[in-house]
C-alpha positions as CSV (number, residue, x, y, z in Angstrom):
1,M,-202.4,47.0,-21.0
2,K,-201.5,50.8,-20.5
3,V,-204.4,53.6,-20.3
4,E,-202.7,55.1,-23.7
5,Y,-203.4,52.0,-25.2
6,R,-206.8,51.6,-24.1
7,I,-207.5,55.4,-25.1
8,G,-206.2,54.8,-28.5
9,L,-208.4,51.7,-28.8
10,I,-211.7,53.5,-27.7
11,L,-210.4,56.3,-30.3
12,L,-210.0,53.6,-33.3
13,I,-212.9,51.7,-32.4
14,G,-214.9,55.2,-32.7
15,L,-213.3,56.2,-36.1
16,I,-213.5,52.5,-37.6
17,A,-217.2,52.6,-36.6
18,S,-217.8,56.3,-38.2
19,V,-216.3,55.1,-41.4
20,I,-218.2,52.0,-41.8
21,L,-221.6,53.4,-40.8
22,R,-221.1,56.5,-42.4
23,S,-222.5,58.5,-39.4
24,Y,-221.3,60.2,-36.4
25,A,-222.3,57.5,-34.1
26,G,-218.6,56.4,-34.2
27,I,-217.4,59.9,-33.2
28,L,-220.0,59.9,-30.4
29,I,-218.3,56.5,-29.2
30,A,-214.9,58.2,-28.9
31,A,-216.3,61.6,-27.6
32,L,-218.2,60.1,-24.7
33,G,-216.0,56.6,-24.0
34,I,-212.7,58.5,-23.4
35,P,-213.9,61.0,-20.9
36,F,-215.9,58.3,-19.2
37,Y,-212.7,56.0,-19.2
38,L,-210.4,58.7,-17.8
39,A,-212.8,59.6,-15.2
40,Y,-213.1,55.8,-14.0
41,T,-209.2,55.3,-14.0
42,A,-208.9,58.4,-12.1
43,R,-211.6,57.2,-9.4
44,E,-210.0,53.8,-9.2
45,Q,-206.4,55.0,-8.6
46,N,-207.7,57.4,-5.8
47,I,-211.0,56.6,-4.1
48,L,-211.0,59.7,-2.1
49,A,-210.2,62.0,-5.4
50,K,-213.2,63.6,-6.9
51,S,-212.6,63.0,-10.7
52,R,-214.6,65.8,-12.3
53,L,-216.0,64.6,-15.6
54,F,-217.1,68.0,-17.1
55,D,-214.4,70.4,-16.7
56,R,-213.1,73.2,-18.7
57,D,-210.9,71.2,-21.1
58,L,-214.0,68.6,-22.0
59,F,-216.0,71.8,-23.0
60,L,-213.1,73.3,-24.8
61,M,-212.6,70.2,-27.0
62,M,-216.5,70.0,-27.6
63,G,-216.1,73.5,-28.8
64,L,-213.2,72.7,-31.1
65,T,-214.9,69.5,-32.6
66,V,-217.9,71.7,-33.5
67,L,-215.9,74.3,-35.2
68,V,-214.0,71.5,-37.1
69,I,-217.2,69.8,-38.1
70,L,-218.7,72.9,-39.2
71,A,-215.6,74.2,-41.1
72,F,-215.1,70.8,-43.0
73,E,-218.8,70.8,-43.6
74,Y,-218.4,73.5,-46.4
75,F,-215.4,72.0,-48.4
76,A,-214.9,68.2,-47.3
77,D,-216.1,65.3,-45.3
78,P,-216.7,66.5,-41.7
79,R,-215.3,62.9,-40.5
80,L,-212.1,63.7,-42.2
81,G,-211.7,66.9,-40.1
82,L,-212.3,64.8,-37.3
83,I,-209.6,62.3,-38.0
84,V,-207.3,64.8,-38.7
85,M,-208.0,66.5,-35.6
86,A,-207.5,63.4,-33.7
87,I,-204.0,63.0,-35.1
88,V,-202.9,66.7,-35.0
89,I,-204.0,67.6,-31.4
90,P,-202.0,64.8,-29.6
91,L,-198.9,65.6,-31.6
92,V,-199.1,69.4,-31.0
93,I,-199.5,68.7,-26.9
94,Y,-196.8,65.8,-27.2
95,W,-194.2,68.7,-29.0
96,M,-195.4,71.2,-26.5
97,D,-194.8,69.0,-23.6
98,R,-191.1,68.2,-25.0
99,L,-190.4,71.7,-25.3
100,K,-191.1,72.5,-21.8
101,T,-189.4,69.6,-20.6
102,S,-186.2,70.2,-22.5
103,K,-186.2,74.0,-21.3
104,K,-186.0,72.8,-17.6
């Protein structure tokens, strides 16, 4: 199973748990499970590589998640904002990557 599918599975499990339990427990599963899984696979690929679990990107995503939760708290369910964020951000990154590769 490819890494992308496993990350998607962790995210899907978190989203389903969040909807079923009607709490942020599922979001916690995805928010902690994905970085831990990526750090584990990076360590497995190269034993000498120092996989940093807490880096700038992680704190940026945590801050963005808090902002989305607070913004959606006022006019909708915060879980809806997190689900939208989980769909929109990968698509934006994908399109940015495609634009960079097409310029080369």
